[in-house]
C-alpha positions as CSV (number, residue, x, y, z in Angstrom):
1,X,14.4,28.0,10.0
2,X,11.9,25.5,8.5
3,X,8.7,27.0,10.0
4,X,7.5,23.7,11.4
5,X,5.4,25.2,14.2
6,X,3.5,27.6,12.0
7,X,2.8,24.7,9.6
8,X,1.3,22.5,12.4
9,X,-0.6,25.5,13.8
10,X,-2.2,25.8,10.3
11,X,-3.0,22.1,10.2
12,X,-4.5,22.1,13.7
13,X,-6.5,25.4,13.5
14,X,-7.4,25.9,9.9
15,X,-7.4,22.4,8.5
16,X,-8.5,20.8,11.8
17,X,-6.4,17.7,11.4
18,X,-6.8,15.0,14.0
19,X,-4.3,14.5,16.8
20,X,-3.3,11.2,15.2
21,X,-2.6,12.7,11.8
22,X,-0.7,15.7,13.4
23,X,1.5,13.3,15.4
24,X,2.3,11.2,12.2
25,X,3.0,14.3,10.2
26,X,5.3,15.7,13.0
27,X,7.4,12.5,12.8
28,X,7.4,12.6,9.0
29,X,8.5,16.2,8.7
30,X,11.0,15.9,11.5
31,X,12.6,12.9,9.7
32,X,12.8,14.8,6.5
33,X,14.3,18.0,8.0
34,X,16.9,15.9,9.9
35,X,17.9,14.2,6.7
36,X,18.3,17.5,4.9
37,X,20.5,18.9,7.7
38,X,22.6,15.9,8.4
39,X,22.9,14.2,5.0
40,X,22.5,17.1,2.6
41,X,24.0,19.8,4.9
42,X,21.1,22.2,4.2
43,X,20.3,25.0,6.5
44,X,17.2,26.7,5.1
45,X,14.0,26.0,3.1
46,X,15.3,28.0,0.1
47,X,18.0,25.3,-0.4
48,X,15.6,22.4,-0.7
49,X,15.3,21.0,-4.2
50,X,13.4,18.1,-5.7
51,X,16.6,16.1,-5.9
52,X,16.9,16.3,-2.1
53,X,13.4,14.9,-1.7
54,X,14.1,12.1,-4.2
55,X,17.3,11.2,-2.4
56,X,15.4,11.1,0.9
57,X,12.8,8.7,-0.7
58,X,15.6,6.4,-1.9
59,X,17.1,6.4,1.6
60,X,13.7,5.4,3.0
61,X,13.4,2.6,0.5
62,X,16.9,1.3,1.3
63,X,15.9,1.3,5.0
64,X,13.2,-1.1,4.1
65,X,10.1,1.1,4.5
66,X,7.1,0.0,2.5
67,X,5.8,2.1,-0.4
68,X,2.6,2.9,1.5
69,X,4.5,4.5,4.4
70,X,6.6,6.5,2.0
71,X,3.5,7.7,0.1
72,X,2.1,9.0,3.4
73,X,5.4,10.8,4.2
74,X,5.4,12.4,0.7
75,X,1.7,13.5,1.3
76,X,3.0,15.3,4.4
77,X,5.7,17.1,2.4
78,X,3.2,18.0,-0.4
79,X,0.9,19.7,2.2
80,X,4.0,21.3,3.8
81,X,5.5,22.9,0.7
82,X,2.1,23.9,-0.6
83,X,1.6,25.8,2.7
84,X,5.0,27.4,2.5
85,X,4.5,28.6,-1.1
86,X,1.0,30.0,-0.2
87,X,2.6,31.9,2.7
88,X,5.3,33.3,0.4
89,X,8.1,31.5,2.3
90,X,9.4,29.7,-0.8
91,X,9.3,30.7,-4.5
92,X,9.0,27.2,-6.1
93,X,7.5,24.0,-4.8
94,X,10.1,21.2,-5.0
95,X,7.4,18.6,-4.7
96,X,6.1,19.4,-8.3
97,X,8.9,17.2,-9.7
98,X,8.6,14.3,-7.2
99,X,6.6,11.2,-8.0
100,X,5.5,8.9,-5.3
101,X,6.4,5.2,-5.5
102,X,3.6,2.8,-6.6
103,X,1.8,0.9,-4.0
104,X,0.1,-2.4,-4.6
105,X,-3.5,-2.6,-3.6
106,X,-4.0,-4.7,-0.6
107,X,-7.3,-6.3,0.1
108,X,-8.9,-5.4,3.4
109,X,-8.6,-7.9,6.2
110,X,-12.1,-8.8,7.5
111,X,-13.8,-11.3,9.9
112,X,-16.2,-13.8,8.4
113,X,-19.9,-13.3,9.1
114,X,-20.2,-16.6,10.9
115,X,-17.3,-15.6,13.2
116,X,-19.0,-12.3,14.0
117,X,-22.2,-14.2,14.8
118,X,-20.2,-16.5,17.1
119,X,-18.7,-13.5,18.9
120,X,-22.1,-12.2,19.9
121,X,-23.9,-15.5,20.5
122,X,-21.3,-17.8,21.9
123,X,-18.6,-15.7,23.6
124,X,-19.3,-14.9,27.2
125,X,-18.7,-11.3,28.3
126,X,-18.1,-10.7,32.0
127,X,-21.3,-9.9,34.0
128,X,-19.9,-6.5,35.0
129,X,-20.2,-3.0,33.6
130,X,-16.9,-3.4,31.9
131,X,-18.1,-6.6,30.2
132,X,-21.4,-4.9,29.1
133,X,-19.5,-1.9,27.8
134,X,-17.1,-4.2,25.8
135,X,-20.1,-5.9,24.2
136,X,-21.7,-2.6,23.5
137,X,-18.5,-1.2,22.0
138,X,-18.0,-4.2,19.7
139,X,-21.7,-4.1,18.6
140,X,-21.5,-0.5,17.6
141,X,-18.2,-0.8,15.8
142,X,-19.5,-3.7,13.7
143,X,-23.0,-2.2,13.2
144,X,-21.7,1.2,12.0
145,X,-18.2,0.8,10.8
146,X,-17.0,3.8,12.8
147,X,-13.3,4.3,13.5
148,X,-11.9,3.8,17.0
149,X,-11.3,7.6,17.4
150,X,-14.9,8.2,16.4
151,X,-16.1,5.7,19.0
152,X,-13.9,7.3,21.7
153,X,-15.5,10.7,20.9
154,X,-19.0,9.4,20.7
155,X,-21.3,11.2,23.2
156,X,-24.7,10.2,24.7
157,X,-26.1,13.3,23.0
158,X,-25.0,11.9,19.6
159,X,-27.7,9.2,19.9
160,X,-30.9,10.1,18.2
161,X,-33.2,7.4,19.6
162,X,-36.3,8.6,17.8
163,X,-34.7,8.2,14.3
164,X,-32.3,5.5,15.5
165,X,-29.2,7.2,14.2
166,X,-25.8,8.2,15.6
167,X,-24.3,11.6,14.8
168,X,-20.6,10.9,14.2
169,X,-17.9,13.5,13.7
170,X,-15.3,12.1,11.3
171,X,-12.1,13.2,9.6
172,X,-12.0,16.9,8.8
173,X,-14.8,17.5,11.3
174,X,-17.3,16.1,8.8
175,X,-20.5,15.0,10.4
176,X,-22.4,12.0,9.2
177,X,-25.6,10.1,10.3
178,X,-25.3,6.4,10.9
179,X,-28.5,4.3,11.3
180,X,-28.8,1.5,13.7
181,X,-31.2,-1.4,14.0
182,X,-33.9,-1.9,16.7
183,X,-31.8,-4.7,18.5
184,X,-29.0,-2.1,19.0
185,X,-31.5,0.4,20.4
186,X,-32.5,-2.2,23.0
187,X,-28.9,-2.9,23.9
188,X,-28.2,0.8,24.2
189,X,-31.0,1.3,26.7
190,X,-29.7,-1.5,28.8
191,X,-26.1,-0.2,28.6
192,X,-27.1,3.4,29.5
193,X,-29.0,2.2,32.5
194,X,-25.9,0.2,33.6
195,X,-23.7,3.3,33.0
196,X,-26.0,5.4,35.2
197,X,-25.7,2.8,38.0
198,X,-21.9,2.4,37.6
199,X,-21.3,6.2,37.5
200,X,-24.3,7.8,39.3
201,X,-22.7,11.2,39.7
202,X,-20.8,11.3,36.4
203,X,-21.5,14.4,34.3
204,X,-19.2,13.2,31.5
205,X,-20.8,13.4,28.0
206,X,-18.9,10.4,26.6
207,X,-20.8,7.2,25.8
208,X,-17.9,5.0,26.7
209,X,-16.0,5.5,30.0
210,X,-12.9,4.0,31.6
211,X,-12.7,2.8,35.2
212,X,-12.2,6.3,36.5
213,X,-15.3,7.6,34.7
214,X,-13.3,9.5,32.1
215,X,-13.4,9.2,28.3
216,X,-12.4,5.8,27.1
217,X,-9.3,6.3,25.0
218,X,-8.7,5.0,21.4
219,X,-5.9,2.9,22.8
220,X,-8.2,1.2,25.3
221,X,-10.7,0.5,22.5
222,X,-8.0,-1.1,20.5
223,X,-7.1,-3.4,23.4
224,X,-10.7,-4.4,24.0
225,X,-11.3,-5.2,20.3
226,X,-8.1,-7.2,20.0
227,X,-8.9,-9.2,23.2
228,X,-12.3,-10.3,22.0
229,X,-11.5,-10.8,18.3
230,X,-8.7,-13.2,19.4
231,X,-11.4,-15.5,20.7
232,X,-13.0,-16.0,17.3
233,X,-10.3,-15.6,14.7
234,X,-6.7,-16.3,14.0
235,X,-6.2,-13.3,11.8
236,X,-2.9,-11.5,12.4
237,X,-4.7,-8.2,12.4
238,X,-7.4,-7.9,15.1
239,X,-8.0,-4.2,15.4
240,X,-11.0,-1.9,15.4
241,X,-10.2,-1.2,11.7
242,X,-10.7,-4.9,10.9
243,X,-14.3,-4.5,12.3
244,X,-14.7,-1.5,10.0
245,X,-13.5,-3.6,7.0
246,X,-15.9,-6.4,8.1
247,X,-18.8,-4.0,8.2
248,X,-18.1,-2.7,4.7
249,X,-17.3,-6.1,3.2
250,X,-20.4,-7.7,4.6
251,X,-22.6,-4.9,3.4
252,X,-21.1,-5.2,-0.1
253,X,-21.5,-9.0,0.0
254,X,-25.2,-8.5,0.6
255,X,-25.6,-6.2,-2.4
256,X,-25.4,-2.8,-0.7
257,X,-24.9,0.2,-3.1
258,X,-21.3,1.2,-3.2
259,X,-22.2,4.9,-2.8
260,X,-24.2,4.1,0.3
261,X,-21.2,2.3,1.8
262,X,-19.0,5.3,0.9
263,X,-21.3,7.6,2.8
264,X,-21.6,5.3,5.8
265,X,-17.8,5.0,6.0
266,X,-17.3,8.7,5.6
267,X,-14.9,8.3,2.6
268,X,-14.2,11.4,0.6
269,X,-14.1,9.6,-2.7
270,X,-15.4,6.4,-4.2
271,X,-12.0,4.9,-5.0
272,X,-11.4,4.3,-1.3
273,X,-14.6,2.3,-1.1
274,X,-14.2,0.2,-4.2
275,X,-11.8,-2.1,-2.5
276,X,-14.7,-3.7,-0.7
277,X,-16.1,-5.1,-3.9
278,X,-13.5,-7.9,-3.8
279,X,-15.9,-10.1,-1.9
280,X,-18.5,-9.8,-4.7
281,X,-16.5,-11.6,-7.4
282,X,-17.4,-15.2,-6.4
283,X,-21.0,-14.2,-5.9
284,X,-21.1,-12.6,-9.4
285,X,-19.5,-15.7,-11.0
286,X,-22.3,-17.8,-9.4
287,X,-25.0,-15.4,-10.7
288,X,-23.5,-15.5,-14.2
289,X,-23.3,-19.3,-14.2
290,X,-26.9,-19.6,-13.1
291,X,-28.5,-16.8,-15.2
292,X,-26.6,-16.5,-18.5
293,X,-27.4,-18.9,-21.4
294,X,-23.7,-19.6,-21.9
295,X,-22.9,-19.5,-18.2
296,X,-22.7,-23.3,-18.0
297,X,-19.7,-23.2,-20.3
298,X,-17.6,-21.7,-17.6
299,X,-17.9,-24.9,-15.5
300,X,-16.4,-27.1,-18.2
């Protein structure tokens, strides 16, 4: 009727969307189809018009959903109807006349540099393999800015010790190389030795393992990060993504080139990376006051 399975087969096989994105899109599309059938009494794709989509958006807003969530749902529909038109299943794309609601730009939440330093110098990690792995996990997340799904999928073979880089497979199966410092190479050697001792017969390729010797899940990574970040910050958000924000913000604050940060994060466009320049404003003001002949006037 609405060709959902062929659509998700296309996203999975041809577009290679992640499991997380597929799950989110399934929920989005299911909600839209349910609305069309129950509220608009539609029975097929050919009946869907832009007015139905606009009405659905209004219902989402009235239900209290924030604009960012609605934009994501509309992104799902845009991909969905584009797929249907390409396959000849509809004649016109109803999304052509639909405008997404505006979303205010939110500054990324990040942990202060002093707090991150305290995490690794003052917080005690258990003297066990689990404790060592938690430390290693946090070190890598902060040192590279990788996503939790990328950390979960990281394999021992992805470590190039000679060049001191990680090979990371990101969104859209795009590979990128992430450098790491000598201190992290030393920690990795210690961790891998402990891993061999804890799981002597494990043939699993994953860098991080759970207690059963299987791949550490993204959910477990989230729990570990939240647990340890709670010891150094009172931020409401204490997720692996906060470490990713911290990585990028601290690089920007120390003068790193924006294009370089973009490549390290695996962003597809520079606009996604520009938000990390927010931390530079105070620094630029100080530089201006100190260096420009008229800079002193700003202090009066």
